[in-house]
C-alpha positions as CSV (number, residue, x, y, z in Angstrom):
1,X,0.1,0.0,-0.1
2,X,1.0,3.5,-0.7
3,X,2.8,5.4,2.1
4,X,1.7,8.9,3.4
5,X,3.9,11.6,4.7
6,X,3.7,14.8,6.7
7,X,4.4,18.0,5.1
8,X,5.9,21.0,6.9
9,X,2.4,22.5,7.4
10,X,1.3,19.5,9.5
11,X,-1.0,18.2,6.9
12,X,-0.6,14.9,4.9
13,X,0.8,14.7,1.5
14,X,0.9,11.2,-0.6
15,X,4.5,10.2,-1.3
16,X,3.6,7.4,-3.9
17,X,-0.2,7.5,-3.6
18,X,-0.5,9.6,-6.8
19,X,3.1,9.3,-7.9
20,X,3.9,7.4,-11.0
21,X,7.3,5.6,-10.6
22,X,9.2,3.0,-12.8
23,X,8.8,2.8,-16.7
24,X,5.4,4.8,-16.6
25,X,7.1,7.7,-14.6
26,X,10.1,7.8,-16.9
27,X,7.9,7.9,-20.1
28,X,5.6,10.6,-18.5
29,X,8.7,12.6,-17.8
30,X,10.1,12.2,-21.0
31,X,6.9,13.2,-22.8
32,X,6.6,16.5,-20.6
33,X,10.2,17.5,-21.4
34,X,9.7,16.7,-25.0
35,X,6.4,19.0,-25.1
36,X,8.3,22.1,-23.2
37,X,11.3,21.5,-25.7
38,X,8.9,21.8,-28.5
39,X,7.6,25.2,-27.3
40,X,11.2,26.4,-26.8
41,X,12.5,25.2,-30.2
42,X,11.0,28.2,-32.0
43,X,12.9,30.6,-29.8
44,X,16.0,28.8,-30.1
45,X,15.8,28.7,-33.7
46,X,15.3,32.3,-34.1
47,X,18.6,33.0,-32.1
48,X,20.4,30.5,-34.5
49,X,18.9,32.0,-37.7
50,X,19.5,35.5,-36.7
51,X,23.2,34.9,-36.2
52,X,23.3,33.5,-39.7
53,X,23.0,36.8,-41.5
54,X,25.8,39.0,-42.8
55,X,27.2,41.7,-40.9
56,X,25.5,44.5,-42.9
57,X,22.1,43.4,-42.7
58,X,21.5,44.4,-39.0
59,X,22.5,48.0,-39.5
60,X,20.4,48.2,-42.4
61,X,17.4,47.0,-40.4
62,X,18.5,49.1,-37.6
63,X,18.4,52.1,-40.0
64,X,15.6,51.7,-42.4
65,X,13.0,49.3,-40.9
66,X,12.9,49.6,-37.1
67,X,12.3,53.1,-36.5
68,X,9.1,53.2,-38.4
69,X,8.1,49.9,-37.1
70,X,8.8,50.5,-33.6
71,X,7.2,54.0,-33.7
72,X,4.0,52.7,-35.4
73,X,3.9,49.6,-33.1
74,X,4.3,51.7,-29.9
75,X,1.6,54.5,-30.9
76,X,-0.8,51.8,-32.0
77,X,-0.3,49.9,-28.6
78,X,-0.7,53.1,-26.7
79,X,-3.8,54.1,-28.5
80,X,-5.2,50.6,-28.3
81,X,-4.5,50.4,-24.7
82,X,-6.1,53.8,-23.9
83,X,-9.2,53.0,-25.8
84,X,-9.5,49.5,-24.6
85,X,-8.9,50.6,-20.9
86,X,-11.1,53.5,-21.0
87,X,-14.2,51.6,-22.6
88,X,-13.5,48.2,-20.9
89,X,-13.1,49.8,-17.4
90,X,-16.1,52.4,-17.8
91,X,-18.6,49.8,-18.9
92,X,-17.5,47.5,-16.3
93,X,-18.0,50.0,-13.6
94,X,-21.6,50.9,-14.9
95,X,-22.6,47.3,-15.4
96,X,-21.1,46.1,-12.0
97,X,-22.5,48.9,-9.5
98,X,-25.3,50.8,-11.3
99,X,-28.7,50.3,-12.3
100,X,-30.3,51.5,-15.7
101,X,-32.4,50.0,-18.5
102,X,-30.7,47.4,-20.2
103,X,-28.0,46.7,-17.9
104,X,-28.8,42.9,-17.8
105,X,-28.2,42.7,-21.5
106,X,-25.4,44.6,-21.6
107,X,-23.6,42.5,-19.0
108,X,-23.1,39.9,-21.8
109,X,-23.5,41.9,-25.0
110,X,-20.3,43.8,-24.1
111,X,-18.4,40.7,-24.7
112,X,-19.8,40.4,-28.2
113,X,-17.0,42.2,-30.3
114,X,-14.6,39.3,-28.9
115,X,-16.4,37.1,-31.7
116,X,-14.8,39.2,-34.6
117,X,-11.1,39.0,-35.5
118,X,-9.4,42.2,-35.7
119,X,-8.6,41.7,-39.4
120,X,-12.2,41.2,-40.3
121,X,-13.2,44.5,-38.4
122,X,-10.7,46.3,-40.5
123,X,-11.9,45.0,-43.9
124,X,-15.7,45.4,-42.8
125,X,-15.3,49.0,-41.9
126,X,-13.3,49.9,-45.0
127,X,-16.0,48.4,-47.0
128,X,-18.9,49.8,-45.1
129,X,-17.6,53.7,-45.0
130,X,-16.4,53.6,-48.5
131,X,-17.9,56.6,-50.3
132,X,-20.1,54.1,-52.3
133,X,-20.6,51.8,-49.3
134,X,-23.8,51.0,-47.7
135,X,-23.5,53.6,-44.6
136,X,-22.6,56.7,-46.9
137,X,-25.3,55.6,-49.2
138,X,-27.9,55.4,-46.7
139,X,-26.9,58.8,-44.9
140,X,-27.1,60.5,-48.2
141,X,-30.3,59.1,-49.0
142,X,-31.6,60.3,-46.0
143,X,-30.1,63.7,-46.1
144,X,-31.2,63.9,-49.8
145,X,-27.7,64.2,-51.2
146,X,-26.7,62.9,-54.6
147,X,-23.0,63.6,-54.7
148,X,-20.9,61.2,-52.8
149,X,-18.3,64.2,-52.2
150,X,-21.1,66.1,-50.3
151,X,-20.6,63.8,-47.6
152,X,-17.7,63.7,-45.5
153,X,-16.9,60.6,-43.3
154,X,-13.5,59.9,-41.3
155,X,-10.7,57.9,-42.9
156,X,-10.0,54.5,-41.4
157,X,-6.8,53.6,-43.5
158,X,-4.4,55.4,-41.1
159,X,-2.8,55.0,-37.7
160,X,-5.8,56.7,-35.8
161,X,-8.2,54.5,-37.7
162,X,-6.6,51.5,-36.8
163,X,-6.3,52.5,-33.1
164,X,-9.9,53.0,-33.0
165,X,-11.2,49.8,-34.6
166,X,-8.8,47.6,-32.8
167,X,-9.8,49.3,-29.5
168,X,-13.7,48.7,-30.3
169,X,-12.6,44.9,-30.7
170,X,-10.3,44.3,-27.8
171,X,-12.0,46.4,-24.9
172,X,-13.7,43.1,-23.7
173,X,-10.3,41.8,-22.6
174,X,-10.4,44.6,-19.8
175,X,-14.2,44.7,-19.3
176,X,-14.2,41.0,-18.2
177,X,-11.5,41.3,-15.4
178,X,-12.6,44.9,-14.4
179,X,-16.5,43.9,-13.9
180,X,-15.1,40.9,-11.8
181,X,-12.9,43.3,-9.5
182,X,-15.6,45.6,-9.1
183,X,-18.0,43.0,-8.1
184,X,-15.9,41.5,-5.5
185,X,-15.1,45.0,-3.8
186,X,-16.8,45.0,-0.6
187,X,-19.8,47.3,0.1
188,X,-18.1,48.6,3.2
189,X,-15.2,50.2,1.5
190,X,-17.5,52.1,-0.9
191,X,-19.8,53.0,1.9
192,X,-17.1,54.5,3.9
193,X,-16.0,56.6,1.0
194,X,-19.5,58.0,0.6
195,X,-19.7,58.6,4.5
196,X,-16.5,60.8,4.2
197,X,-18.2,62.8,1.6
198,X,-17.0,61.3,-1.6
199,X,-19.8,61.3,-4.4
200,X,-19.8,58.7,-7.2
201,X,-17.1,60.0,-9.0
202,X,-14.7,60.4,-6.1
203,X,-15.7,56.8,-5.0
204,X,-14.8,55.6,-8.3
205,X,-11.5,57.4,-8.6
206,X,-10.3,57.2,-5.1
207,X,-11.5,53.7,-3.9
208,X,-12.8,51.6,-6.6
209,X,-10.3,52.3,-9.6
210,X,-7.1,51.7,-7.3
211,X,-8.4,48.4,-5.9
212,X,-9.2,47.3,-9.5
213,X,-6.0,48.4,-11.0
214,X,-4.6,44.9,-11.0
215,X,-7.3,43.2,-13.0
216,X,-7.1,46.3,-15.4
217,X,-3.6,45.9,-16.0
218,X,-4.1,42.4,-16.8
219,X,-6.8,43.1,-19.2
220,X,-4.9,45.9,-21.0
221,X,-2.1,43.8,-21.5
222,X,-3.8,41.0,-23.0
223,X,-5.3,43.6,-25.2
224,X,-1.7,44.9,-26.1
225,X,-0.4,41.2,-26.8
226,X,-3.4,41.0,-29.4
227,X,-2.5,44.2,-30.9
228,X,1.1,43.4,-31.6
229,X,0.5,40.0,-32.8
230,X,-2.1,41.5,-35.5
231,X,-1.1,41.5,-39.1
232,X,-4.1,41.5,-41.1
233,X,-5.6,44.9,-40.0
234,X,-2.4,46.9,-39.6
235,X,-1.3,45.7,-43.0
236,X,-4.6,46.6,-44.5
237,X,-4.9,50.1,-42.8
238,X,-1.4,51.1,-43.5
239,X,0.3,50.7,-40.3
240,X,4.0,49.5,-40.5
241,X,4.2,47.2,-37.2
242,X,6.8,45.0,-36.4
243,X,4.4,42.0,-37.0
244,X,4.0,43.3,-40.5
245,X,7.9,44.0,-40.9
246,X,8.7,40.3,-40.1
247,X,6.3,39.1,-42.8
248,X,7.5,41.6,-45.6
249,X,11.2,41.0,-44.7
250,X,10.8,37.5,-45.2
251,X,8.4,37.4,-48.2
252,X,9.0,40.4,-50.1
253,X,12.9,40.7,-49.6
254,X,13.5,36.9,-49.2
255,X,15.8,37.4,-45.9
256,X,14.8,35.0,-43.3
257,X,17.8,35.9,-41.2
258,X,16.6,39.6,-41.5
259,X,12.9,38.6,-40.2
260,X,14.4,36.6,-37.4
261,X,16.4,39.4,-36.0
262,X,13.2,41.7,-36.1
263,X,11.4,38.7,-34.6
264,X,13.6,38.4,-31.7
265,X,13.3,42.1,-31.2
266,X,9.6,41.9,-31.1
267,X,9.8,38.8,-28.6
268,X,11.4,41.2,-26.4
269,X,8.5,43.6,-26.8
270,X,6.2,40.7,-25.7
271,X,8.4,39.7,-22.8
272,X,8.2,43.3,-21.6
273,X,4.4,43.2,-21.8
274,X,4.5,40.0,-19.8
275,X,6.4,41.5,-17.3
276,X,4.2,44.4,-17.1
277,X,1.2,42.2,-16.8
278,X,2.8,40.4,-13.7
279,X,4.0,43.9,-12.3
280,X,0.2,44.9,-12.5
281,X,-0.7,41.9,-10.6
282,X,1.8,42.2,-7.8
283,X,-0.9,43.7,-5.4
284,X,-3.9,41.3,-6.9
285,X,-4.3,39.8,-3.3
286,X,-5.1,43.3,-1.8
287,X,-7.4,44.0,-4.6
288,X,-9.7,41.1,-3.6
289,X,-9.6,41.8,0.1
290,X,-13.2,41.2,1.5
291,X,-14.1,39.3,-1.6
292,X,-16.5,37.2,0.8
293,X,-17.9,40.1,2.4
294,X,-21.3,42.0,1.4
295,X,-21.0,43.0,-2.4
296,X,-21.6,46.4,-3.3
297,X,-25.3,47.2,-3.9
298,X,-26.3,48.8,-7.2
299,X,-27.0,52.6,-7.3
300,X,-30.1,53.5,-9.1
301,X,-29.3,56.2,-11.6
302,X,-31.4,59.2,-12.4
303,X,-33.2,59.6,-15.8
304,X,-30.6,61.6,-17.5
305,X,-27.7,59.8,-15.9
306,X,-29.5,56.4,-16.7
307,X,-29.7,57.6,-20.4
308,X,-26.1,58.4,-20.8
309,X,-25.2,54.9,-19.1
310,X,-27.3,53.1,-21.9
311,X,-25.8,55.0,-24.6
312,X,-22.1,54.5,-23.0
313,X,-22.9,50.7,-23.0
314,X,-24.5,50.8,-26.4
315,X,-22.0,52.5,-28.4
316,X,-19.2,50.1,-28.1
317,X,-21.5,47.3,-28.7
318,X,-22.9,48.9,-31.7
319,X,-19.8,49.8,-33.2
320,X,-17.7,46.8,-32.3
321,X,-20.1,44.0,-33.0
322,X,-23.6,45.0,-34.3
323,X,-22.4,47.2,-37.2
324,X,-19.6,44.7,-38.5
325,X,-22.0,41.8,-38.1
326,X,-24.7,43.5,-40.0
327,X,-22.8,44.4,-42.7
328,X,-21.3,40.8,-43.1
329,X,-24.7,39.6,-43.3
330,X,-25.8,42.0,-45.8
331,X,-22.8,41.5,-48.0
332,X,-23.2,37.7,-47.7
333,X,-26.7,37.7,-48.6
334,X,-26.0,40.2,-51.5
335,X,-23.3,37.9,-52.8
336,X,-25.6,34.8,-52.6
337,X,-28.4,36.7,-54.4
338,X,-26.0,37.8,-57.1
339,X,-23.9,34.5,-57.7
340,X,-24.8,32.0,-55.1
341,X,-22.5,30.5,-52.7
342,X,-18.7,30.9,-53.5
343,X,-17.4,27.5,-55.1
344,X,-14.6,27.3,-52.5
345,X,-16.3,27.9,-49.2
346,X,-17.1,24.2,-48.6
347,X,-13.4,23.3,-49.3
348,X,-12.2,26.1,-47.0
349,X,-14.4,25.4,-44.4
350,X,-13.3,21.7,-44.3
351,X,-9.7,22.7,-44.4
352,X,-10.2,25.1,-41.5
353,X,-12.2,22.6,-39.5
354,X,-9.8,19.7,-40.2
355,X,-6.6,21.6,-39.3
356,X,-8.3,23.3,-36.2
357,X,-9.6,19.8,-34.9
358,X,-6.4,18.3,-35.4
359,X,-4.5,21.1,-33.6
360,X,-7.2,21.2,-30.9
361,X,-6.9,17.5,-30.3
362,X,-2.9,17.7,-30.1
363,X,-2.9,20.6,-27.6
364,X,-5.5,19.0,-25.5
365,X,-3.4,15.7,-25.4
366,X,-0.2,17.8,-24.7
367,X,-1.8,19.9,-22.1
368,X,-3.4,16.7,-20.4
369,X,-0.2,15.0,-20.3
370,X,1.8,18.1,-18.7
371,X,-1.2,18.3,-16.3
372,X,-1.0,14.8,-15.3
373,X,2.8,15.2,-14.9
374,X,2.4,18.0,-12.6
375,X,-0.3,16.3,-10.5
376,X,1.6,13.2,-10.0
377,X,4.9,14.9,-8.9
378,X,6.8,13.5,-12.0
379,X,8.1,16.9,-12.8
380,X,8.2,20.2,-11.0
381,X,4.8,21.5,-11.9
382,X,5.0,25.3,-11.5
383,X,8.0,25.7,-13.7
384,X,7.1,23.3,-16.3
385,X,3.5,24.8,-16.6
386,X,4.9,28.1,-17.0
387,X,7.5,27.0,-19.6
388,X,4.5,25.3,-21.7
389,X,2.6,28.5,-21.7
390,X,5.2,30.6,-23.2
391,X,4.0,29.9,-26.7
392,X,0.8,32.0,-26.1
393,X,3.0,35.2,-25.8
394,X,4.8,34.4,-28.9
395,X,3.1,36.3,-31.9
396,X,2.0,33.9,-34.8
397,X,4.7,35.7,-37.2
398,X,7.4,35.1,-34.7
399,X,6.5,31.6,-34.1
400,X,6.4,31.1,-37.8
401,X,9.7,32.2,-38.5
402,X,11.1,30.3,-35.5
403,X,9.7,27.1,-36.9
404,X,11.0,27.3,-40.5
405,X,14.5,26.4,-40.0
406,X,14.2,23.4,-37.7
407,X,11.4,21.9,-39.6
408,X,13.2,22.4,-43.0
409,X,16.2,20.9,-41.4
410,X,14.3,17.9,-40.3
411,X,12.8,17.4,-43.8
412,X,16.3,17.6,-45.4
413,X,17.7,15.1,-42.9
414,X,15.0,12.7,-43.7
415,X,15.0,13.1,-47.4
416,X,18.8,12.7,-47.7
417,X,18.7,9.7,-45.3
418,X,16.2,8.0,-47.4
419,X,17.9,8.7,-50.6
420,X,21.2,7.5,-49.5
421,X,19.5,4.3,-48.5
422,X,18.7,3.8,-52.1
423,X,15.2,5.4,-52.2
424,X,14.0,8.6,-53.6
425,X,13.8,11.9,-52.1
426,X,10.8,12.2,-49.7
427,X,10.6,16.2,-50.1
428,X,9.1,18.4,-47.7
429,X,7.5,16.2,-45.0
430,X,6.7,18.7,-42.3
431,X,7.0,22.0,-44.1
432,X,4.9,21.2,-47.2
433,X,2.1,18.9,-45.9
434,X,0.5,21.6,-43.3
435,X,2.3,19.7,-40.4
436,X,4.0,22.9,-39.7
437,X,0.9,24.8,-39.4
438,X,-0.6,22.2,-36.9
439,X,2.5,22.5,-34.7
440,X,2.3,26.1,-34.6
441,X,-1.2,25.9,-33.5
442,X,-0.3,23.6,-30.8
443,X,2.7,25.7,-29.4
444,X,0.6,28.9,-29.8
445,X,-2.4,27.8,-28.1
446,X,-1.0,25.0,-25.5
447,X,-1.4,27.6,-22.7
448,X,-5.2,27.2,-22.8
449,X,-5.5,23.7,-22.2
450,X,-2.9,23.8,-19.6
451,X,-4.4,26.8,-17.7
452,X,-7.9,25.0,-17.8
453,X,-6.6,21.8,-16.5
454,X,-4.5,23.4,-13.8
455,X,-7.5,25.0,-12.6
456,X,-9.7,21.9,-13.0
457,X,-7.1,20.0,-11.0
458,X,-7.4,22.4,-8.0
459,X,-11.1,21.4,-7.5
460,X,-10.0,17.6,-7.4
461,X,-8.7,16.9,-3.9
462,X,-6.0,14.3,-3.5
463,X,-8.1,12.5,-1.2
464,X,-9.8,11.0,-4.4
465,X,-6.3,9.8,-5.4
466,X,-5.5,8.2,-2.0
467,X,-8.7,6.4,-1.7
468,X,-8.3,4.9,-5.1
469,X,-4.7,4.0,-4.5
470,X,-5.6,2.4,-1.0
471,X,-8.1,0.2,-2.9
472,X,-5.4,-1.0,-5.0
473,X,-6.1,1.2,-8.3
474,X,-3.0,1.6,-10.5
475,X,-2.0,5.3,-11.4
476,X,-3.2,5.0,-14.8
477,X,-6.6,3.8,-13.7
478,X,-6.8,7.0,-11.3
479,X,-6.3,9.3,-14.2
480,X,-8.9,7.1,-16.4
481,X,-11.6,6.5,-13.8
482,X,-11.5,9.6,-11.6
483,X,-9.4,12.5,-13.1
484,X,-11.0,12.5,-16.8
485,X,-14.5,12.4,-15.8
486,X,-14.1,15.2,-13.3
487,X,-11.8,17.2,-15.8
488,X,-14.6,16.9,-18.5
489,X,-15.9,20.4,-18.3
490,X,-12.5,22.1,-18.2
491,X,-11.4,19.9,-21.2
492,X,-14.7,20.7,-23.0
493,X,-14.1,24.4,-22.4
494,X,-10.4,24.4,-23.3
495,X,-11.5,22.3,-26.7
496,X,-13.8,24.8,-27.6
497,X,-11.4,27.8,-27.0
498,X,-8.7,26.3,-28.9
499,X,-10.6,25.2,-31.7
500,X,-11.8,28.9,-32.5
501,X,-8.7,30.4,-31.9
502,X,-7.2,28.1,-34.5
503,X,-9.8,29.1,-37.0
504,X,-9.2,32.5,-36.4
505,X,-5.6,32.5,-36.5
506,X,-4.1,34.5,-39.4
507,X,-0.4,35.5,-39.3
508,X,1.0,31.7,-38.7
509,X,-1.6,30.6,-41.2
510,X,-0.5,32.9,-43.7
511,X,3.4,31.8,-43.5
512,X,3.1,28.2,-42.9
513,X,0.0,26.9,-44.7
514,X,0.9,24.5,-47.9
515,X,0.8,25.9,-51.4
516,X,-2.6,26.3,-52.9
517,X,-4.3,25.6,-49.5
518,X,-6.8,28.1,-48.3
519,X,-8.6,28.4,-44.7
520,X,-11.2,30.6,-44.0
521,X,-8.7,33.1,-42.5
522,X,-6.8,33.1,-45.6
523,X,-9.3,33.4,-47.9
524,X,-10.8,36.7,-46.1
525,X,-7.3,38.1,-46.3
526,X,-7.0,37.2,-49.9
527,X,-10.2,38.8,-50.9
528,X,-9.3,41.8,-48.8
529,X,-6.1,42.1,-50.5
530,X,-7.7,42.1,-54.1
531,X,-10.4,44.6,-53.0
532,X,-13.1,42.0,-53.5
533,X,-14.6,42.2,-49.8
534,X,-17.9,41.0,-50.9
535,X,-16.5,37.6,-52.0
536,X,-14.9,37.1,-48.6
537,X,-18.3,37.9,-46.7
538,X,-19.3,34.0,-46.3
539,X,-15.9,33.2,-45.0
540,X,-16.0,36.0,-42.7
541,X,-19.3,35.5,-41.4
542,X,-18.5,31.8,-40.7
543,X,-15.7,33.0,-38.7
544,X,-17.8,35.3,-36.6
545,X,-20.5,32.9,-36.1
546,X,-18.2,30.0,-34.7
547,X,-16.5,32.8,-32.7
548,X,-19.9,33.5,-31.2
549,X,-19.9,30.2,-29.5
550,X,-17.0,30.8,-26.8
551,X,-18.3,34.3,-26.1
552,X,-21.7,33.0,-25.3
553,X,-20.0,30.3,-23.1
554,X,-17.8,33.1,-21.4
555,X,-20.7,35.4,-20.9
556,X,-22.5,32.6,-19.0
557,X,-19.4,31.5,-16.9
558,X,-18.5,35.3,-16.0
559,X,-22.1,36.0,-14.6
560,X,-22.2,36.3,-10.8
561,X,-24.0,33.6,-9.1
562,X,-26.1,36.4,-7.2
563,X,-27.0,40.0,-7.8
564,X,-28.0,42.1,-4.8
565,X,-30.2,45.1,-5.7
566,X,-30.8,48.0,-3.2
567,X,-34.7,47.9,-3.1
568,X,-35.7,44.1,-3.5
569,X,-32.3,42.1,-3.5
570,X,-33.3,40.2,-6.8
571,X,-31.2,40.0,-9.7
572,X,-31.7,42.3,-12.5
């Protein structure tokens, strides 16, 4: 029977109750190390590739490429951070602590822009507000104008336009944690501020906002990481970001070492953002003090204030989701009535679903193996899980450049080996078959199942393992009969999120997909590059519809279990 030892805190911990020893333990440990090595491989390959360049390449990049790219990226990130932070924090405060008409709807509707990828948002707005587009046409018809030049609308194909459009899509990253932070703030802290003579504005800026600052910092950092990773919207709107510089340096200038050097610099930017996020969470425990105390009771707004609150929540939902989604439906319907369904949409949907499903299955398998290894003590859990989650912070373009060299080296090695044994050259096994794209999906989104399973395992007490082992069950049986059934919700949620992220992913898809292979995302990108937006409407609409599924799930999971109202105490 398994032994039990006492831990320093005075409790009990299993020594071999849940531990896997012998050959099984060695296999599990080797698998976990191999997965982490795969995640770190692109970063090591970037360093190797960047070192292969000639001495005059980096000065050229430093002089002609980086100044514009760094400036545009910095301005874009600052602008998106300000817009996303302002909209997300402001709407979160209104929904969490105020009462006004439509608050219950906005509680989940404010998450809807997450369903629209940034590149689709950019394509839709350029097409919608074109002088001959549907919005200017409708406005001119309502005002009795006949000349398109008589109506002026702001241009979005510039840096300010890119900032606004990305901010409208990414503010939910701030809204979600900010709302959660406002909901757990105790009523006593807010009541004390009012007792000292502070009104609603003073209470917000002096008490609520400082307490929620760590959560807001986390949300803003996630929005910035998505901004830096974007390639479709920034390229289409004429913003020369670091991500776009990597793409153009590799494809247009045929310089993989130069692209690797820019990618390394961009990786440093992402590391800085991660450090910023951790710095923002350094006082997270203080922000949640009193989370089990009486939650704040909502304040009934006067008629004028309620109207302003309603409009403040309606505007980002309308501009971030309703308008682009409505335009996609209108464009797809017009395309269908004119020429039927696009001939390639079924093949592209199948390609997208197949690759996303394979990437999801592999990511879940790798995440489950890592979680089991951490659970059973086969490896050091915290360090292993942190390393496995590094890929999520690596932009798609950086990941693609980092994978090119090792995968090409593997293909060349296999081909030369087979040829030397008397066979024929095998060609590109990984690089040309789509396996490279699936590997990129796994590395990029492995953090999602790892995080979900880590959280799921926190709810599975060690007593289950101890009881099963004491009854003679082997470690594999404990995982199969106890862990997997209890982890089913976490596995399902992680699978859904990974699948949708794989469907929407654009940078790595553009750079690693096989020749003559199109996904829904790459098809939308290609049609936008040709200026035939309506031909990509069906593909874009399918991506948005699939993207709505995790948003709806997220809205349900993020709803508070109880909502106190000042008058009746019932939820609204």
